[in-house]
C-alpha angles and dihedrals in degrees: 000000000000092000093049092048093050095045092050093045095050097043093044091053090053090051091048090050092058095044091044094054092049094044094049092050093048096040096049094045131087127285090277092055094048088058086075093063096089089050088051094057092040088057091049091053092046092052093049092049090052091051094048089047091055091050093051089048093052094050091045092049090052092053089055092055125070142183116355094356091060091047093051091046092051090047090052092051091051090054090043088053090051092051092048091052093055092043091051093052090048091047092052091047090055101038106021095090094052100032095104093047095046093050092048090051091051089049093051089052090051091049093046092051093037086236103142091159083075089063091050091050092047093052094041089054095046092048093042090049094052092038095049090048089049091050092051092044092051093046090049087053089055097263106158097347092127091053095259140064122227128219096257092056093051090047089052090053093048091048090047093053091046092051090047091054091046092047092049092051093049091048091050090060087085103265094300091138104020136336133246088244092057092043094054094042092055095042093048089059091047091048093051090053089048088051087053089051091051090048092052090048089053091048092049090053092049091049089050090053089046092239088122124036122231090226087197117019098215128008096182143338116233095168091118090063099034123356112206090211092060123091094256095036092049091052092050091047093052095046099042110017094250116168122194092205108017128185117234087251087060092054094045091051093048091051093047091049094053092042090054092044091049093054093045093049091049090051092048091049091051097055099061088049090051092050091047091053093047090050090049092053091048091052 
């Protein structure tokens, strides 16, 4: 439940950020700019429909599969969710600083050309992107894999959406409590740990299917300190990938994940700096 709540909260905040930037620009503009508002809301609806359609397709596809085929498909979706989480963090590192400026430039172009369908498409793609990532994340976390959704999962989604709206409202107060920069920095770290947990889950499934060897069945047993089957231990495990008695393959996979993430994050941090240096020279 904790993973579902966090994913819905974080992805919803990103979607609200995009819609909020566009809405503020259109609402506070002149009469011509305000003509784009219906297209904005039309794009929001289209994006949500696309995300719901993807969710229905995933659940329907799972019901068609059976046995090993279903297990392998669900394992693949867990690993895809892990990749998408890392990709999302890298994308925000590269584009987060200029997101507002880039969107306003796109809106200015749409207003100049009287092409408000471009606004609808921009919003629809943004919402569909965040929504589809949320759907894949939730599916990777087990949401709807059995063909139904239980009450606790629905409650986690509702709470996540409510927290996203509250977070967005607080952040719009002008940084009185905490800033967008701090918010994204903290949640990026949490997302990377969640990605590690999903990767470990995928590795566990592949070990169960004997696709990967354990190498060594059990390196240690830290259940006395924190049992991953207890309430607290299970929460830590689902949010970080912690294992109380890991196989050597789990440890290798965990190390490989963080090594790859470290290299990708360093590369992503270098690119904005290189662009800023080039811009400074041009000026």
